[in-house]
N, C-alpha and C positions, 0 to 999 in steps of 0.2 A: 503494500499500500503507500510505501515511503516514494515510490516512483511517480506519484501522481504530480502532473506538472500543469493541468488544466482542469477548470471546473465549468460545467455547462448547466445552465440553469433553464428550467422551464419559466415562463414567464408569468402566467396568470395562476395565482395560488400559491407562487413561491416567491417572486419579487414584487408583485403587487396583487390586488384583488378586483377583478372586473365581473365577477359573477353577477351582481345585481344589474349591471347594464345589459349583459347578455340576456337574462331573465326577463328584463322590461322590453327589450327588442324583440325576442321571440314571442312574447305575450302580446305585443301590440299586433304582429303579424298573424297569430292564431286567432286573436278575438276578431280581427277583421275577415278572417275566412270562416268564423263560427267553429273552431276547432277547440275542444277541451284541452287545457294547458296549466299545469300547476308546479309548484316547487318540487314534488317528487319526480315528476317527469323531467323537470330541469337539472335534477341530480344526475340522471342518465347520460347527460350531455358532457360531463367533464372530460376533458382531454380528447373529445371526438371532433372530427372535421365538421365544417358547417353543412355539407350535403348529408352526411351520415346523421347529423342533429336532426335535420329536417326530416329525413325519412322515419325517425324516431317519433317526432311530433306527428307526423302524417298518419301514424298508427290509430289515431282517435278520428281522423277525418271521415266524412260520411261518403266520400268518393275517391276515385282514383285521379291522380294528377299525372300529367303528360311531363316529360323530361324538361320541356321549355317552361311550362307552368312551374315546375320546381325551381328551375334557374330563377325565374322572376321573383319567386317568394323569397328566395335565399338572398337575392340581390336587394329585395326591399327590406329585409331584416337587416342586412349589413349596412344599409343607408341608415337605419335607425339607430343601429348601435354605434356608428362613427359619429352620428350627431350627439349621442348621449356621452361619448368619450370626451368631447369638448369640456365636460364638467371635470374631468380629471385634472389634478395639478400636482406639484411636488408634496404637497400635503399627503397625497395617497402613497407616498413611499415613506415607511416607517424608518425612523432614527435607528432602529436596530439593523434592518437591512443595509441602510446607507453606510453605516459605521463597519458591518461586517465586510462588505465588499471592498471597503478602503483598506481594511487591514489585509484581506486576502490578497488584494492587489500589492500593497507593500511587501508582502512576504514572497512575491515572485510569481504567483500563479497568473496564467492566462485565463481570461474569463470570457465566457461566451453565452448567448441565448440560444436554446433550441425549443422553438415553439411552432405549433401547427397554424397560429393566428396569422393571417395576412395583414393584420393591423398592428404588428409588433413594433415597427419603426414609429408609428403614430402614437402608441402607447407610452413608449420609452421618451419620446419627446414631450409628451403631456406631463410625465412624472419628473422631468428635468435629468434623464439619463441618455439623452441622445448623444451619439458618439462615445459613450463610456467603455462599451464592451470591444474587446478585441475581435469578435466576429459575431454575426448574426446569421443563424440559419432559421428560416421561417417558412411559412405557407407560400411566399413568393418564389421560392426557389426549391421546393420538394414537390413531388407527385403523389408521395405515399404518406397516409397519416399513421400516428402511433396507433397500434403497437409496432408498426414496422420501424426498423432502426434508422431509416433514411435520414431523418432530421437530425440526429446526434452524430452519425457517420459524416454527415456533410459538415457539421460545425468542427468536429475534428479536424477534417481536411482544411477548412479555412484557417484553422489555428497552427496547422503543420504539425500535429501531435497525432501519436499512435492511440487507438482506441482504449488499449489497456493503461495508458497513462492519463485517462480522463475520469472525473467524478461526474454524476450526472444527478442533479438535485430535482426531485419530482414530488408532485402532490397527488398524481394519479395513478392507479394500477397499470393502465396502458403504458404510461410513461416509464414506469419501472420495466415493464416487459421490454419495452423499446431499447432502454439502456443496456439491460442485460443481453438482448439479442445483438446488440452493437460490440458486446465484449467489454463494457466498461463497468466500472464500480457504480452502483445504484444506491443513493442516498434518499430515503424516504421520509417526507415531512407532511404533516397534516394527516389526511386519511391514509395516505401511503405509508405512513411509520407503522400502521398495523398490518401491513403487507410483507408475508413470510420471505417472498422472494427479494426483498431489499437486503442489500448487504450491510447497509448501516441505517439505523433508525434515529432521528432526532425529532424532539419536541418543538424546538425553537430555531429560527434562522441562526441566531448567534452562536450555536453549538457546533456550527461549521469550523470555527475557530479551533475546536479540540480535536479535530480530525488530523491525524498525522503530527499532532504536536509532540 
């Protein structure tokens, strides 16, 4: 474990939290279509791509949707979500996360984001971390969603590091599975701290400073 040279972070649920904005945007879309949607269904969307999330929501729909209609619904949801993201600010970045990232960087770790979200750079800008990470692998440069390892393998490639020399910090089971498939050390936080497949389990972001210490 002492060979770890880079740390790749999932964005949502690890660096910051945008769950409420996703929920509001999906709810807006579902209500307009007359489709039942609640917090429980929303919980199934964690770490899942936009189109896969839409398929889960459409399980409650009273009719079948064409692929073209699905793409329109997904686009409408994203427009609502991006509008809601305007409310985000550096206040949405906790002091614990900010300080921990600074110390990890001082210790010489390369830092990257590995997120399925196509809005990653927008969110980082809103919370004051634009240009902070050494690499960003997100929904704009991958073709497969977690649990496929592509997003993390691409991040390691951008960093110029081997997978086995990377930690991945994730809050979703699919993210932990993706990290393991990539041959990386998986650190579970939040819900993923209770996942047996995680190599390391932490309760708070600051605990990252104890790894490899």
